[in-house]
Phi, psi and omega in degrees: 000138172276182187299314182291324175298320179296312177304311180301317181297314181296317179297320178293320183295312182273337180276327189237313186285321181263118179256330171218172179295343179290341181278353177300134189276342181237353180075359188289337185272000182253071180267159180255145176297148182290339175227159187290134179300155178292164179298322175306314182288317176301321178291324175292320178297328180295342180275348187281139183298137182303328181293327176286321181296326183288342182250036179262127180235026185282182183224021181181189179242114187249069182231091175286178179273170175056061185263343189303126178077003185279155171260127187236136172245132178254113178278116183074061189290345179058221181280353171109010182305312181291323180300314182288321177301311180294328180301321176291320186281334178279346180082174185293334180274351176269178177210150178228131173244130176249132179240139179206150180270349186264111185300321179303322179289316178303317180294321179298313180297312179302322183293344183243014177295312182294322178305311182288329173304314180296315181296325182276348180077026183268149178290325176219153182294145176245017178237134177220155182239140174234149176268136179168174183259144180292339177280353186218060181294324178299319179296332180277002178091013178266117188280158176295150175055043186255327194250143176282324184217139169243137174238159175200142189224095180058046181238319181303327176298341180274349186270139181291326182239089184292324179298321180292321179299317180289328174295319176293321178296320179300318184294322186275347178281142170289156173299135188085351181289164185235142166256116184237108190211154177244140181205169177269139177231151177257161180271005178198170175293127183290127182288163187295327184291330176288318180298331187277355179274116178303321179293315181290328174291318183298333180257016168097343186282319181297322183259007183297138181276144166296127193301331181292333181295330181302320185300311180295317183294314182301314180298317182297329183277346183105000177287164166295173172296155177285121176268123183274124183270306181204168180202157175218142170293146173252116183261121183258120185262346181286122187296317181296320180295315180301322180294319181293323184284335182060231185280355182296142176230155185230152174216152170265136180229135173252118182244157169228135176216153194238150174273104184287157175302156185301329180282353174079199180269122179299143176291152179146178187277005178101201188210172167249129180238145183232119178287131184272354177082013187260354182291129183301133177066014179261343179070216183274358182223132172256112181268105183281313175205193185287347182256335188239112175236132186245103177285146181301127176079004183248117178297137181231132180279129181227163180281173187297324180292315181293324175300321179296314178305315182290318184293330189252001182253182179294351178282345188308318183293347184260009183222149162253144186233123174256101184294143178073013181255003186263196180233148180289340177233168179101229189309317189264346186269132187242140163255178187299330187298327180287353176254010184274112182292330181291322175296313182294320177301323178294321180293320183281339184070029185255142178206165180288135171274126182260142176280305179189157178287143179237163183264150175275000000 
């Protein structure tokens, strides 16, 4: 399938064939977070309309910390579950924009904007939806250097040109902004016969990126390295699907990566950073990713890039940074293995819960 055929197939699949998450043919898009959401997130989720919840097709939880007052963009917002969730969490002074190419999804989201404004107790809605392609954010009216945070939930795997999607995301992020997203990844390059199946593409498997490819793409575009937050194995119970896939395996991974300043990361041994304990709802420990946890008041050595991320992002007010006091190796320096969602899922013992096998 070429790019336009993929777009048309995905629009048809999610706009017409799938009415609820129960209609998924392989169950792969209904993953569970590897850890229980916080009470704050659970309370916000409880306010979301059941019709929106029933049309949720994501593969993770895309809620970073320090959201109050932020401008957020959701790539591939679907019916709007994550938009409305984040709309509550950013507060009345924040804003959330969802972009999706499927008009049926946009219409569902728009039909529930007023409902959620009332539920959240806001004078005016802080959530809006726009129609457009993730590869063409500018054409959808989204300006460069506009957003503090970009999220996406099991959507980039549906796009034919993932590098272009990430390039567009980089452009609309502010310097110091973050892309925090969950997606499906394969343990190898997906072969062409899997990519050519509309069903397997529609449910994320045909277009899933080999996880190692993400590292090179993010670096080439100017992002920081991808920091892996959490991951889950995807267990596929459908016998026909398993036969088609052969040795391919899939995992959902939640990553965060940042738009670094134009001068990049300064050379040097890194820094010591100390969490001040002031990030809302984080308590005495800020868990940045699966490798980096910052206890309140305890200096932690990090590499130069992570120090730059902390200094130039919305996390800066919640840390003190002693430049040049870190180490070039150890806590902050990453090799590819620490970004492997399959390895982390195995460590966490997390996997997707399946309801029952379905036929293709």
